[in-house]
NULUM-280289 format. One line per 2 residues: number of its first residue (from 1); their letters; for each residue x, z negated, y negated of N, C-alpha, C, O. Coordinates in steps of 0.1 Angstrom, whole numbers. Layout:
<pts>
NUM> a> X/Z/Y/X/Z/Y/X/Z/Y/X/Z/Y  ...
</pts>
This chain:
<pts>
1> mh> 9/0/11/-5/-2/4/13/5/-14/24/1/-14  6/13/-24/17/7/-30/11/1/-42/-1/2/-44
3> ks> 21/-5/-52/8/-12/-58/18/-9/-73/29/-3/-75  6/-16/-81/11/-12/-99/24/-17/-102/29/-27/-96
5> kd> 30/-9/-113/39/-19/-123/38/-28/-135/43/-26/-146  31/-39/-130/32/-41/-140/35/-51/-150/31/-55/-160
7> lq> 51/-54/-138/63/-68/-145/66/-62/-157/64/-50/-157  69/-65/-167/79/-66/-176/91/-77/-171/90/-89/-170
9> fv> 102/-68/-168/114/-73/-170/118/-87/-179/107/-92/-181  126/-93/-184/128/-103/-200/144/-110/-197/146/-122/-197
11> wt> 151/-103/-195/164/-110/-192/176/-114/-196/183/-106/-201  181/-129/-194/182/-142/-202/194/-136/-211/200/-126/-207
13> ek> 198/-144/-221/209/-138/-222/225/-146/-217/235/-144/-222  222/-151/-209/232/-153/-191/233/-143/-186/243/-137/-182
15> al> 218/-138/-187/227/-122/-175/226/-113/-184/226/-102/-179  226/-114/-194/232/-101/-206/251/-103/-205/259/-94/-203
17> qn> 254/-112/-205/262/-118/-210/272/-113/-198/282/-106/-198  266/-121/-186/273/-120/-168/272/-103/-173/283/-98/-175
19> av> 263/-94/-174/264/-82/-165/275/-78/-176/286/-75/-171  275/-78/-186/284/-70/-194/296/-80/-189/289/-89/-195
21> si> 305/-87/-184/313/-98/-179/312/-89/-165/324/-88/-161  304/-82/-157/310/-69/-144/312/-62/-145/320/-56/-137
23> kh> 306/-53/-159/307/-45/-162/322/-45/-165/330/-39/-157  324/-49/-173/338/-49/-185/354/-50/-164/365/-46/-164
25> yl> 348/-55/-155/351/-67/-153/362/-47/-138/373/-45/-134  346/-39/-137/348/-31/-130/352/-19/-129/352/-10/-121
27> lt> 356/-21/-143/367/-13/-156/376/-11/-157/383/0/-156  379/-22/-159/395/-27/-156/401/-23/-143/409/-13/-143
29> hf> 395/-30/-129/401/-29/-121/391/-19/-113/385/-27/-106  386/-9/-111/377/5/-102/374/10/-113/376/5/-124
31> ss> 369/23/-111/363/31/-122/349/33/-124/339/28/-118  348/42/-134/326/39/-135/319/41/-126/309/36/-122
33> te> 326/50/-122/311/53/-105/309/40/-97/301/41/-89  314/30/-98/313/20/-96/308/13/-105/300/6/-99
35> va> 310/10/-122/297/-1/-127/283/16/-129/271/13/-130  287/28/-128/270/34/-127/262/29/-113/250/31/-112
37> hf> 271/24/-102/265/18/-89/257/5/-94/245/3/-95  268/-2/-97/264/-14/-105/248/-15/-111/240/-23/-107
39> fa> 246/-3/-123/234/-6/-127/221/3/-120/209/3/-122  231/12/-110/220/16/-107/219/4/-96/212/-3/-104
41> tl> 221/-3/-87/223/-14/-79/203/-26/-86/193/-32/-82  213/-21/-99/197/-28/-105/188/-30/-113/182/-37/-121
43> qd> 189/-18/-107/179/-5/-116/171/-6/-104/159/-10/-105  174/-4/-94/160/-7/-83/158/-18/-75/150/-18/-66
45> fe> 167/-29/-80/161/-44/-83/148/-45/-86/138/-48/-80  152/-41/-102/140/-37/-106/128/-32/-103/118/-39/-100
47> ea> 128/-16/-102/121/-18/-98/113/-19/-80/104/-13/-77  120/-28/-72/115/-33/-64/107/-42/-67/96/-41/-63
49> vs> 111/-51/-74/111/-67/-72/95/-61/-83/85/-68/-82  94/-49/-94/78/-44/-100/69/-42/-92/58/-45/-97
51> lf> 68/-37/-82/63/-38/-70/57/-43/-59/47/-43/-52  70/-49/-59/67/-58/-48/70/-76/-55/80/-80/-50
53> pk> 64/-85/-65/75/-97/-63/76/-112/-61/79/-122/-67  67/-105/-44/77/-120/-36/83/-112/-22/86/-114/-10
55> ly> 83/-101/-31/100/-95/-16/112/-99/-14/121/-94/-8  113/-114/-21/133/-121/-18/119/-130/-16/108/-127/-20
57> pe> 124/-147/-5/118/-156/-9/124/-169/-24/130/-169/-35  117/-179/-16/110/-185/-32/126/-199/-31/121/-211/-31
59> si> 133/-200/-31/136/-211/-36/135/-223/-30/123/-226/-29  142/-231/-26/138/-247/-20/143/-252/-25/142/-264/-23
61> fk> 150/-247/-33/155/-256/-52/146/-262/-61/145/-274/-64  138/-251/-65/138/-240/-71/120/-238/-70/114/-229/-63
63> kn> 114/-249/-77/103/-237/-74/100/-227/-85/102/-230/-96  94/-212/-80/87/-204/-87/103/-193/-89/104/-182/-94
65> ir> 110/-200/-85/125/-188/-83/130/-186/-70/132/-193/-60  131/-170/-75/133/-160/-62/146/-156/-60/153/-157/-71
67> ra> 152/-153/-51/170/-150/-48/165/-139/-44/156/-140/-36  171/-126/-47/178/-115/-43/195/-112/-42/203/-111/-51
69> il> 196/-111/-34/207/-112/-19/209/-92/-29/205/-83/-22  212/-91/-35/220/-70/-37/225/-66/-32/225/-54/-29
71> st> 236/-77/-28/246/-71/-18/259/-81/-13/253/-91/-12  273/-83/-9/275/-93/-6/280/-103/-17/281/-115/-16
73> vl> 281/-97/-26/285/-103/-40/279/-105/-51/282/-109/-62  270/-100/-44/262/-101/-61/240/-102/-54/233/-95/-47
75> sa> 236/-116/-61/229/-116/-67/221/-120/-78/227/-123/-89  205/-119/-78/200/-117/-87/184/-131/-86/173/-131/-80
77> yy> 188/-140/-96/175/-150/-95/168/-144/-110/172/-141/-122  154/-144/-99/140/-145/-109/125/-147/-108/120/-144/-97
79> rk> 119/-150/-115/107/-155/-116/95/-149/-119/96/-144/-131  82/-147/-113/77/-141/-120/65/-148/-134/59/-140/-141
</pts>
């Protein structure tokens, strides 16, 4: 069943700073291809959660917070 995209993402200032830091690290140690892959991964995450807000498990420590493991080294926390 296809659900509509009725969720809007609002990134915290800390999340935006982390994304910029990751981008800088990737550009310093890798190539622009890895930067593009990083942002594509984040975009895929946004689309998936927009369609299926309960896709990832809820934290046992904080109610209404969910953790999405996007890769072996990248996780995103969100609430709806």
